[in-house]
C-alpha positions as CSV (number, residue, x, y, z in Angstrom):
1,M,131.0,4.2,64.3
2,I,128.3,3.5,66.9
3,I,125.5,5.9,67.8
4,S,123.6,4.4,70.7
5,H,120.3,6.0,71.6
6,K,119.8,3.5,74.4
7,Y,122.9,4.6,76.2
8,R,123.3,8.1,74.6
9,F,126.8,7.7,73.3
10,M,128.8,8.0,70.1
11,F,131.8,5.9,69.5
12,I,134.2,7.3,67.0
13,H,136.0,4.5,65.2
14,C,139.6,5.5,64.6
15,R,141.7,3.5,62.2
16,K,143.8,0.6,63.6
17,V,142.7,1.2,67.2
18,A,140.6,-1.9,68.0
19,G,137.4,-0.3,66.7
20,S,136.0,-3.6,65.4
21,S,136.7,-5.3,68.7
22,I,134.8,-2.6,70.5
23,K,131.8,-2.8,68.2
24,N,131.7,-6.6,68.5
25,T,132.0,-6.5,72.3
26,L,129.3,-3.9,72.6
27,W,126.8,-5.3,70.1
28,P,124.9,-7.6,72.5
29,Y,124.2,-4.7,74.8
30,L,123.0,-2.2,72.1
31,G,119.4,-1.2,71.5
32,D,117.3,-2.2,68.5
33,D,117.4,1.3,67.1
34,D,121.1,1.9,67.7
35,I,123.3,2.6,64.6
36,V,126.5,0.7,63.8
37,I,128.5,1.6,60.7
38,G,131.2,-1.0,59.8
39,S,132.1,-4.4,61.3
40,L,128.6,-5.9,60.7
41,D,130.3,-8.7,58.8
42,E,132.2,-9.7,61.9
43,I,129.1,-9.2,64.1
44,L,127.2,-11.6,61.9
45,K,130.1,-14.1,61.8
46,N,130.0,-14.1,65.6
47,G,126.5,-15.5,65.5
48,H,124.6,-12.3,66.2
49,T,121.6,-11.1,64.2
50,L,121.0,-7.6,62.8
51,N,119.0,-5.2,64.9
52,S,115.9,-3.3,63.5
53,R,117.9,-0.2,62.5
54,A,120.4,-2.2,60.4
55,K,117.6,-4.2,58.7
56,K,115.8,-0.9,57.9
57,T,119.1,0.6,56.5
58,L,119.4,-2.3,54.0
59,Y,116.3,-1.0,52.3
60,H,117.5,2.5,51.9
61,P,117.7,3.5,48.1
62,R,121.5,3.9,48.2
63,A,121.9,0.5,49.8
64,L,119.3,-1.5,47.9
65,N,121.5,-2.5,45.0
66,V,124.0,-4.2,47.3
67,T,121.2,-5.5,49.5
68,R,119.8,-7.4,46.6
69,K,123.1,-9.0,45.9
70,A,123.4,-10.0,49.6
71,F,119.9,-11.6,49.7
72,L,120.6,-13.5,46.5
73,E,123.9,-14.8,48.0
74,R,122.2,-15.9,51.1
75,W,119.4,-17.6,49.2
76,R,121.8,-19.5,47.0
77,Y,124.6,-20.4,49.5
78,G,123.6,-19.4,53.0
79,N,125.5,-17.3,55.5
80,T,128.7,-17.0,53.6
81,N,131.6,-14.5,54.0
82,R,130.4,-12.9,50.8
83,Y,126.9,-12.5,52.2
84,R,128.2,-10.9,55.4
85,N,130.5,-8.6,53.5
86,L,127.7,-7.4,51.2
87,V,125.5,-6.7,54.2
88,N,128.3,-4.6,55.7
89,T,128.8,-2.8,52.4
90,A,125.1,-2.1,52.0
91,V,124.9,-0.4,55.4
92,K,128.0,1.7,54.6
93,A,126.5,2.6,51.2
94,K,123.6,4.4,52.9
95,Y,125.9,6.8,54.7
96,K,128.6,7.4,52.0
97,K,126.9,10.4,50.4
98,T,126.1,12.2,53.7
99,L,129.1,11.3,55.9
100,F,132.2,10.3,54.0
101,R,133.3,8.0,51.2
102,N,134.5,5.6,54.0
103,P,131.8,6.3,56.5
104,V,133.3,4.0,59.1
105,H,136.0,6.6,59.6
106,S,134.0,9.8,59.0
107,P,135.4,13.2,60.0
108,A,133.9,14.8,63.1
109,E,132.6,17.8,61.1
110,A,130.5,15.5,58.9
111,V,129.1,13.5,61.8
112,K,128.3,16.7,63.7
113,R,126.4,18.0,60.6
114,Y,124.5,14.8,60.0
115,F,123.7,13.9,63.6
116,P,123.4,17.3,65.2
117,Y,121.3,16.4,68.2
118,E,123.3,13.3,69.0
119,W,126.6,15.3,68.7
120,E,125.4,18.0,71.1
121,N,123.8,15.7,73.6
122,Y,125.5,12.3,73.6
123,Y,128.8,11.3,75.2
124,K,131.5,11.0,72.5
125,F,134.6,8.9,72.9
126,C,137.3,7.2,70.8
127,F,140.7,5.5,71.3
128,V,144.0,6.7,70.0
129,R,147.3,4.8,69.4
130,N,151.0,5.5,69.4
131,P,151.5,6.6,65.8
132,F,154.7,4.5,65.4
133,D,152.8,1.4,66.4
134,Q,149.7,2.4,64.3
135,A,151.8,3.0,61.2
136,L,153.2,-0.5,61.4
137,S,149.8,-2.0,62.0
138,E,148.5,-0.1,59.0
139,Y,151.3,-1.3,56.8
140,F,150.5,-5.0,57.6
141,Y,146.8,-4.3,56.9
142,Q,147.2,-2.3,53.7
143,T,149.7,-4.7,52.2
144,R,147.9,-8.0,53.1
145,G,147.2,-10.2,50.1
146,L,149.3,-8.2,47.6
147,E,151.1,-10.1,44.9
148,R,154.2,-7.9,45.2
149,D,156.5,-7.1,48.0
150,V,156.2,-3.6,49.6
151,S,158.8,-2.5,52.1
152,F,157.7,-0.5,55.2
153,S,159.7,2.5,54.0
154,H,157.9,2.4,50.6
155,F,154.6,2.3,52.4
156,L,155.5,5.3,54.5
157,K,156.6,7.2,51.4
158,A,153.2,6.5,49.9
159,M,151.5,7.7,53.1
160,A,153.6,10.9,53.0
161,G,152.9,11.5,49.4
162,E,156.4,11.0,48.2
163,V,155.4,8.3,45.9
164,D,152.2,7.6,44.1
165,D,150.9,4.1,45.1
166,P,147.2,4.5,45.9
167,K,146.5,0.8,46.3
168,I,148.5,0.6,49.6
169,V,147.2,3.7,51.4
170,P,143.9,3.9,53.4
171,H,140.7,4.8,51.6
172,G,140.2,8.0,53.5
173,F,142.2,10.0,56.0
174,R,145.7,8.8,56.7
175,S,145.7,10.3,60.2
176,N,142.8,9.9,62.7
177,W,143.1,13.5,63.8
178,P,140.1,14.8,61.7
179,L,137.8,12.0,63.1
180,Y,137.6,13.5,66.6
181,T,138.5,17.2,66.1
182,C,136.7,20.2,64.8
183,D,138.6,23.4,63.8
184,D,141.8,21.6,64.9
185,E,140.5,21.3,68.5
186,L,139.4,18.1,70.3
187,A,135.7,17.8,69.9
188,I,134.8,14.7,71.9
189,D,134.5,14.0,75.6
190,Y,137.1,11.2,76.0
191,A,140.0,9.9,74.0
192,G,141.4,6.8,75.6
193,K,144.8,5.2,74.9
194,Y,145.1,2.0,73.0
195,E,148.0,1.0,75.2
196,S,145.6,0.7,78.2
197,I,142.4,0.0,76.2
198,E,141.0,-2.8,78.4
199,E,141.0,-0.7,81.6
200,E,139.9,2.5,79.9
201,F,137.1,0.7,78.0
202,K,135.7,-0.6,81.3
203,I,135.8,2.9,82.7
204,V,133.8,4.2,79.7
205,C,131.2,1.4,80.0
206,Q,130.8,2.1,83.7
207,H,130.4,5.8,83.0
208,L,127.7,5.1,80.4
209,G,125.9,2.5,82.4
210,V,126.6,-0.3,79.8
211,P,126.5,-3.6,81.7
212,C,129.5,-4.9,79.8
213,Q,132.1,-6.8,81.9
214,D,133.5,-8.7,79.0
215,R,137.1,-8.5,77.7
216,L,137.3,-6.9,74.3
217,M,136.8,-9.3,71.5
218,K,140.1,-10.3,69.9
219,E,141.3,-8.1,67.0
220,K,141.8,-9.2,63.5
221,K,145.5,-10.2,63.1
222,A,147.4,-9.3,60.0
223,K,149.9,-11.8,58.9
224,G,153.4,-11.1,59.9
225,D,155.4,-10.7,63.1
226,K,156.2,-7.1,63.9
227,G,158.8,-7.9,66.6
228,E,160.4,-4.9,68.1
229,I,158.8,-1.8,66.6
230,S,162.1,0.2,66.6
231,S,163.8,-2.3,64.4
232,W,161.5,-1.3,61.5
233,Y,162.4,2.3,61.6
234,S,165.2,4.2,59.9
235,E,165.8,7.8,60.8
236,D,164.0,8.9,57.6
237,D,161.0,6.7,58.4
238,I,160.8,8.2,61.9
239,Q,160.5,11.7,60.4
240,R,157.9,10.5,57.9
241,V,155.7,9.2,60.8
242,R,156.3,12.5,62.7
243,S,155.0,14.4,59.6
244,I,152.0,12.1,58.8
245,Y,150.8,12.0,62.4
246,A,152.1,15.4,63.5
247,D,148.9,16.5,65.2
248,E,148.5,13.3,67.3
249,I,152.1,13.4,68.4
250,R,151.8,17.0,69.4
251,F,148.5,16.7,71.2
252,F,149.0,13.4,73.0
253,G,152.7,13.7,73.6
254,Y,153.8,10.5,71.8
């Protein structure tokens, strides 16, 4: 999530829809008091420094325990992956109790409640993705590094609640629908499509007055070659995706 006081916008970070790429691309243009939840490890890795708001968040009581570990790691070993991950975790820890257990992907109702002025007065946008493509991307992401083989069908069964396998499902909502809707209605100003994200991202930046002419930073790539998406799907799997992402399919016509 981004809350930019400088440009008066809120970016809702949907799962598997290039949210980290958007944060990394926008970071150099954001103000010193702007809020970014999630992806700070990648931002640091790309050579940027934390802004004043992020530094201040590290000293919040709910973040302090993780912050101590981060500072100790940096003192001992420097700017390591572990240090950057701990900084990212510390900032998220500050918002866990008030927003969501995974505050990077918080429901719109919680964001509206915690940031009422910004919600009512700032431009709110997100990007959405074809659920059949999103489910496959989620599968590669959730099963990375596992010491066992997990089929795509088994993953979808876990997502649909047909089998109990909590280690391979997202830590939070399985559909992005609650992230940008309230009372089952669209609650943001703009929902762009992942399939044309470069063009639509530029349009959003122009609308907001963000002087960003850059292409989006490259996304993290999960191992594996998806190939033709249709080749992954049995008829039963198609129906599972239609059930899991029913609201998005209905609303956006996927």
